[in-house]
C-alpha positions as CSV (number, residue, x, y, z in Angstrom):
1,M,50.6,41.9,107.3
2,K,51.3,45.2,109.1
3,V,48.3,46.6,110.9
4,P,47.6,50.3,110.8
5,T,47.6,52.0,114.2
6,R,44.3,53.7,113.3
7,W,41.5,52.7,111.1
8,G,38.2,54.4,110.5
9,N,36.1,51.2,110.8
10,T,36.7,49.7,114.3
11,D,35.3,46.2,113.3
12,E,37.6,46.1,110.2
13,W,40.6,47.2,112.2
14,L,39.9,44.5,114.8
15,R,39.7,41.9,112.0
16,K,43.1,43.0,110.7
17,V,44.6,42.8,114.2
18,S,43.1,39.3,114.7
19,E,44.4,38.1,111.4
20,S,47.9,39.4,112.1
21,I,48.0,37.8,115.6
22,N,46.8,34.5,114.1
23,Q,49.6,34.7,111.5
24,I,52.1,35.2,114.3
25,I,50.8,32.3,116.2
26,D,51.1,30.2,113.1
27,G,54.7,31.1,112.7
28,K,54.3,33.5,109.8
29,I,56.1,36.5,111.2
30,G,57.4,37.8,107.8
31,S,61.0,38.3,109.0
32,N,62.8,36.1,106.5
33,S,64.4,36.4,103.1
34,T,67.2,34.7,101.1
35,V,70.8,35.5,100.3
36,T,73.4,33.9,98.1
37,L,77.0,34.3,99.3
38,T,79.1,36.3,97.0
39,A,81.5,34.2,94.9
40,N,85.2,35.0,94.9
41,A,84.8,37.1,98.0
42,A,85.2,36.6,101.8
43,S,82.1,38.5,102.8
44,T,78.6,39.3,101.6
45,A,76.7,42.5,102.5
46,V,72.9,42.3,102.9
47,K,70.6,45.3,103.2
48,D,67.3,44.7,105.0
49,F,65.1,47.4,106.5
50,R,64.0,45.1,109.4
51,L,67.5,45.1,110.9
52,G,67.7,46.8,114.3
53,K,70.4,47.3,117.0
54,D,69.2,44.3,119.0
55,S,68.7,42.0,116.0
56,V,69.7,38.4,115.7
57,V,70.3,37.1,112.2
58,L,70.0,33.3,111.7
59,L,71.1,31.4,108.6
60,M,69.6,28.2,107.1
61,P,71.4,26.6,104.2
62,L,69.3,25.8,101.1
63,T,71.9,24.0,99.0
64,A,74.5,21.4,99.6
65,N,77.3,24.0,99.0
66,A,75.6,26.3,101.5
67,A,75.4,23.5,104.1
68,T,79.1,22.8,103.6
69,A,79.9,26.5,103.9
70,L,77.9,26.9,107.1
71,A,80.8,25.8,109.3
72,S,82.9,28.8,108.3
73,T,80.0,31.3,107.8
74,Y,79.1,33.7,110.5
75,I,77.8,37.2,111.4
76,T,79.5,39.0,114.2
77,E,77.7,41.7,116.3
78,A,80.1,44.2,114.9
79,N,78.9,43.3,111.4
80,I,75.3,44.3,112.1
81,A,74.8,48.0,111.2
82,P,71.2,49.0,111.9
83,L,71.8,52.7,110.9
84,T,72.4,51.5,107.4
85,N,70.0,48.5,107.5
86,Q,72.9,46.2,106.6
87,F,74.6,43.2,108.0
88,T,77.7,41.5,106.6
89,I,78.2,37.7,106.4
90,T,81.8,36.5,106.7
91,H,82.5,33.3,104.7
92,A,85.1,31.3,102.8
93,N,86.3,32.9,99.6
94,N,85.6,30.5,96.7
95,A,84.0,30.4,93.3
96,Q,80.8,28.6,94.2
97,T,77.7,30.5,93.0
98,D,75.1,28.4,94.7
99,R,75.8,29.0,98.4
100,D,72.1,29.9,99.0
101,F,70.7,30.6,102.5
102,R,67.4,31.6,103.9
103,Y,67.8,34.0,106.8
104,V,65.6,35.3,109.6
105,I,65.9,38.5,111.5
106,L,64.6,38.4,115.1
107,G,64.7,41.1,117.7
108,A,63.5,44.6,118.2
109,D,65.0,48.0,119.0
110,R,64.6,49.1,122.6
111,N,64.2,52.8,123.2
């Protein structure tokens, strides 16, 4: 849960901050989603507002076909486009429609 930078009630704001920190400690950082690789194509574009210039995108296969595809599936730094909130996954071109992955985005922009 995102915590507002200001809150009228200090006690309520501190409770929200504590809950958020506890979720982070428990590994619930809210930076994951799912993607299915596009069938009959050699790449899949993914839009995600959390993407930044210093982001790392990690993939976890959710199906047997995704696990098999993992060896030839990758994201290059050049395929991370933070200005458009998009990254592109390069993969084998085949007709499978169940190459499902969970992905996590880690990293922050540095000013």
